[in-house]
N, C-alpha and C positions, 0 to 999 in steps of 0.2 A: 504494501498500498504505500503510495507517495503522498507525503502531508507538505505543504508548501506556505509560505504565508504569501507567494506570489499570485496574481489572479488567475492565471495558466500555467502549463508546462511547455517550454522553449521546444517547439516541433513536436507537439504532441493535439493536435484541435480537442476541443471540446466536443465531443457528439452529442453529450446531453446532460443534465443539470437533476440531481436526483432528491434535492432538498437540502438543507441545513443540517447538518449533525452536530452533537454536544459533546462533551466528556467533562464530568466532575471528581473531582477530588477533596475532601474535606479532612484535615488530619489535625490534631491535639498537641501542643506543646506540652513537654512534657516537664513538671517543676526542676528537674536537676539539668536541663536546658537550659533552662531560663534562667537558672543560678548561674552555671558556666556562663552563656553569652552576657549576663549582667557583669563580669569578673572581667569579659574580654574588653566589652565597652571603656569602662574602667583603664585597663591596663594599654588596652590598644589591640588589633589584630581582627583575623577574619572568625565567624562561628562556624566550625567545619558542622556540630553538630545541627544547628539550623539550615544551612546548605546544604547535607544530605537530605533533611525533613521535605525542602523545598525541591530539590530536584525528583526525591522520589514520588511526592504527589503531582508533578508536573508531568514526571513518566506516567504515571495511573491515567492522568486526564487524557495525555495523547492517545496511548494504548484504549482507552473505553472507544474515543472519535474514532479510531482505527477501524475499532470492531464495530461499532454501530454504521460505519460506511461499508464495510464488508457485505454486513447483512443485507445491505440497499444492492449490491451487487457491483460497488463504485471501483473505480480504477484507483484514484487518487481524489484528496481532500485539497480543496484550493482558497486561499483566501484567508487560512490558520489565523486566529486569534485567541493567543493567550490574555488572560485576566485573573489576577490574584486578590484576594478580598482577606480582612479580618474578620470575625464572628464570635460571636459567644460573649460570656463576661467576661469582661477585665480583657478582651480582645485575646482570650486563649484558645482559637482555634483559627487555622489556616484553609482556605477555600482556593483551589484552581479550578479554572474553568477555560474549556478549549473548544473553540466552536469556529465550523467553515462550512465549505458547499462541497456535499457529493457530487463527482461528477465521473460520467465514464469517458473515458478519451478514444480518438479515431486512431 
């Protein structure tokens, strides 16, 4: 499955549009990640635990997007957009949403 942020695939004309597809992932921030991220904020540096969590959530959302497109018989998803939001009490949850247009290519 081809996933791209561009509106089309160079050299592969869109034969038909199958509709908008989405994938979502909602993950919680663990208290120990918060603690160590806070320490890194004070002393500087990157928060590897948050980066891994964000990467995992993005992968889940894109995998779900691709699976939904495959169920429609798509060859690709074009115009993919990723959105990130924090949710819940004290912003304790992270939501990653992927959306795009499922297409059949020529």
